[in-house]
N, C-alpha and C positions, 0 to 999 in steps of 0.2 A: 130299575136294573143300572148298573154305573157302569159305563164304557172306559175303557184304559186305552190311554192315547200313548204311543212309545215314539220315543225321541228317536229320529234315524237320520245321521251321519252319512253325507256322501264323499268321499277322498276321491278326487280327479286326477289322475296322473297324464299328465301331457307328455306324448310322445318325443313332443319339438326338445322338451326339456330332456326328458332321459338322451335323445341325441348327441343333445347340445354338452352334457355331462360326459358323455362318453369320449367325445372329439375332444374334451378339455384335457380329459386324463389322458389321453393318447397326446395330446401335444405336448402336457407336463411330461411324460414320460420321454418322448422323443429328444425334449428340451434338455431333460438330463443327462442321457444320452451323448448329444452333441458335445454338453460342457466337457462333460467326462474325458470325451477322447481327443477336447480340442485341449485340455488342463495337460493328460500325459503326452501329447504329441511335440509339446513346447520345447525347445531345446532345457535343458538342466538350470541354466542360470536365470530363466524368465519364469520357473514356476515359483508357487508358495511353498514353501516348504520350512523345516524345522528350525532352519536357521533364521529366515524371514521373519518368524512368530520371535524368534529368540532375541533380534536385532531390536522389533517392535518394545518387547516388554523388557530390555534394558533401558528404556527412558523412562521407568515408573521411578523415580526418587525413593529412597528409605522413608521420607514422609508421607510421601503418597502411599504407597507399602502399609505404612503402621497407620494411615487413617482407614485404608480399607477392612485392617484388623478390628477398628473401632466400629465399624458399622455390624461386626458380630458380636463384640465384647465392648457394651460401652462403659466399661470400668477402665477403657483404656484413653477413652475421649479426653483430648485436652484444647484448650484454646488454642485456635487459630490455624485449623486441622481445616482443609478442602477436599472436596470428592472429585477425583481427577474425571474428566470428562471422557465418560463411555465412546461419545464419538468421535475423539482425538485417539483413543485405544483403538477403537474397531478400525479406524482409517490406518493407522500406523501399522498394524498387523496386516491389512487389505492390500495395500499399496508399497508396504515399505519405505514411505516416505515421510522423513520428520524435518519438519519448517526449519528446526534449529541446526539442522545439519546440513549445508548443502551437498557435499558428498552424494549423499541417499538421492540427489536430481540427477546430478551427472555419471554415477557409476559404472551407469551401463552404456551411456550414449557415446563416451570419448574412448576411444582405443588408449590401455594402457592406465586409466583411470584411477582402476581397482588395486593400486601400488597403494595409496591413501586411503584405502579401507581399511583401517587398523584402528585401534581403541587406545586411550591414555587410562591406563589404570590409577596412577599416581601422576599429578603433575605438577613439575617445580614450577620456579617463579617465572611469568611470562610463558608459558607453553599452553599453546592451544593448539587444535585441529588445523591454523593456518602455519605452522611452524615444526612440525611432526620432522623427526629426522628423516633423510630423504637417501636414498643410495644411487648413483650415477651406475648404469649398465653398461660400460663400453663393448662394443665389437673387439674381436679379438685383435682387428687390423690396426686398432689405437697404441696397440705395444711396438707394433715393428716401427715407429718413429720417435725416438728417446727425445724427449724435449731438451734443451741446453738449462743450463744449471746457471744459477745466479744467487748471489749473497750468501755462498757457503762458508766463508769468512765468519760467519754470526755464528755457525751450527759448534755446538762445543761436545768434542768426543766422549762419549760414559764410556769409563772404564769397568767391567765388568769379570768378576772370578771366572774362568772356565768352566764347564761342567766336568764334575768328578763321579759323578753315580754314585755318592756315598748312601743312597739309599731313605734319607731324609726328606725327600723332595713332597710339598704340600701343596704347590701353584705350578699350574703348565700355561704358561703364555703363547699364543699362538697368532695367526695373520690368516684369515680366508683371504683376505683382498689385500693380498701383500703389498701390492706396487700402489698403493692411494698414498699419493702426494700431496703436496700443500704451495698454491700459488707463490707465495713469499720466495719460494725460492727456485721456479720452473719460469722459462722464457716463454710462457703461454698465460692465457687469460681464460680461459675456456674451463670451466671446474670437469666439464666431462673428460678434459683433456692432460687432466692433474694425475698423472700415473710416470712413475718412474723407479727405475729397479733398483738404486741404491738410497737414495732420499726419498724414505717413505716410513709409513706406519713403525714397520721394525725397529728404528731406531727409538720409539717411545717403551718399547719392550725392554731396552738396556736400562732406561731408569728406573723403572716400575718394577725391575728384578735387582738391580742395585740397592733402592731403598727398601724394599722387601726382606732382602739378604741380612740387611744391617739392622732390621727388626727381627730377626732369628725366623723367619718363614723362610723354610728353604723352597726355591724357583729356580724352575727351568722355561727358557726362551727358544721355542720351534721356530725359527726362520726360516722354512723351507718356501723356495719362491713357488706359488700354486701357479701362476702365468705359465711358467716354464713346463710346470707337469701338464698342464690343459693342452698346448700346444704339443707338446708329444705323444697326448693320448689323441688329438685330434677332437678336442671337447670343447664347447663353447663357454664364457663367461658365467653362463648360468649352470655350470656345473664344477661351480668354487666349492660350494660347500661340501658336495659328496667327495671331491679330492682332497679337499683338508680333514677330512673324517679320517681318510684313509690314511695321511700322515698321522694325526694324531692316535689311532688304534694302534700305528707299528713302530708310534715310540718304545724306548725302551723301559717308560718308568712302569712302576708296577702297581697294580689297583687302582687302575685309573676310575674308576668309580666313586671312589672316595676322595681323589684329588679336585683343586678347584681349579676347573679349566676356564680360561679366561680368552675370549677371541676379541682382539683389538682391533677396531674399524676406526675411518674418520668419515665423519656426514660429508654430503655437500650443499648443504647449507651455508649461508653466508657469516662473516663476521659479527654482525650487529644481533644475530641469533645465537653462536656458538660462542658468546665471549662474555665473561662476568668479571666484573672488579672487585677485590676482596683486600681489604685495608691497600689500598691505594697500588695493588698490583692486576695485572690482566692474569687470567687464567682461560685456559680453554673449556670447556662445559661438559658433563660427562651425562650421555644419555644410557639409560636401560633397556636392551631389546629381549623382549622373551617370546620365544615359540609357543603356541599354545597346541600344536597338532601333535602331541607325544604325553605319552604318560609322566616325565618329571615335571611339565609345566607349571605345576602349581608350587612345588616345594623350588623351582629356579628362580618364580614371582615373589616368594616368600624371602628367597635370599636377598634378590634385590631390592624387595621394601626395607629389610633391614638396612642395607649399606645405603638405600637414597635418605634414609631417616637419619643415619648417622652424620651424614654429607650435611645435612640440614641443620641439625645440631651446631655443629663443627665448623661447616665453610658454605654459610648462608648463600645460595641462590647457583652453587657449584652445578648440581644435578638437575639436569630438566625434568628428568621423571623418569616413568616404567612405561614403555611402550610395548602392548601386545599386538603379535601381526598373525594372521593365520588369514585361509581363504586362498582363492587362483590372485596370482601374479605374486607371491611372494614366496618365499620357501617354507615358512611355518613349522620347522624344526632345529634349524641351525647349530646342530650338533650338540643341542643341548639334550639329548634323549642318550647321550653316552653317561650323564652325570647330572645330578639331584643337585650339584654344586657347578653347574655351569653357566657361563654369562658373557653375551655378548654387550660388550661396551662400545658406544661410538665417543671418541675422545675428540672435542671440538670439529672443524670443519676447515674447508680448503683454504682458509685466509689466516689461519692462525699459525704463530711461529713456534719455535722447538723451544723458545723461551717459556711460551704459556703452555706447552704439552709438558714439560720437563715438572712444572708448578703443581699442575695436574693431578700429573704422575705419583710426584711425593704427596699431595694431599691424599691422594685415594689409597695408598700406601698406608698411611697414618690411620685411618679409616677401618681398612680392610686387617689392619693388625690388630684394633682396638677389638672387632666383631672378632676374629679368628681366636686371638687367645682367650676370650670371653666364653667362646664356644666350645674351645680346648677344657679350660677350667671345666665347665659344665659336664663334657663327657666325661672328664676324669672321676668326676663323683658318682656319677652314674655307675 
């Protein structure tokens, strides 16, 4: 008789292990809820948001993106490509810190530092994150004391034809910060005090109007003193754009959406940043500022890019580039929602002279006319 032996297996379940598993599960669940609560209770500026992810992914260059494509399709492979560091990308996304951009370390810690949290879309010669355009934001008390003038004999008045309202206007020039002035003509040395009701950026508009009219482009210059309107309304300097927007909208010009709206400012940077020598003559550099918090910003950016390109071709070094502003601490719109043809241009800085501004205005008028008449021909053909 054969005996059959059966193999039997015994599984031992330890009660202690079960308890440990349950405790670990509950602890993990509790930790997850606590972490979620902490993240949602943080102030908005400290949360990980889509903006944080966007800023981190902006650090991926075109070359690195191309390299990522090669991982999926080897037919794109080319010599010299390198795979981006996953750890670096994850660190950028998680911490929103970028070692090549010191602003990411200081933006939340220093009050007011967010004003520098802009991006350079196109960099002109010598432009980097250390010399981007900045604006002084004076208190309304600054305008109560008007600085004494000097060297006014060097200012040549530009004769312009009075506005006749003939209906062929194509350009509206205006000034949100009408009293931005220049140290060479004021008895002050502090850039924040370079404000004057008469000697200011509005004079640049006179030269620009004359040159554009000479080149066949109907131009109107709106010189309403925004500071006076702010005082009457009891508003602060930060409300300048809302007031200048009202002025533009109230102008008698028809079809404002098709107009080229040019808001002229001057930078608070010093002369070494805002001046360029071309053919032995000094010019006040130009900088294009685009607000990204409105639906027209892509068209505005495209317009600025085309003008910058023409300036580079005909007046190398005159354009400092194109700067996009958005987020906390900046306006982000700059009235550019009024037209797809709107632009904000920083003419020079506090140390430039009208001789330099006039050269730049003439150069810009030359370039703008080239762009305008080409665009006009294209539209006529269409």
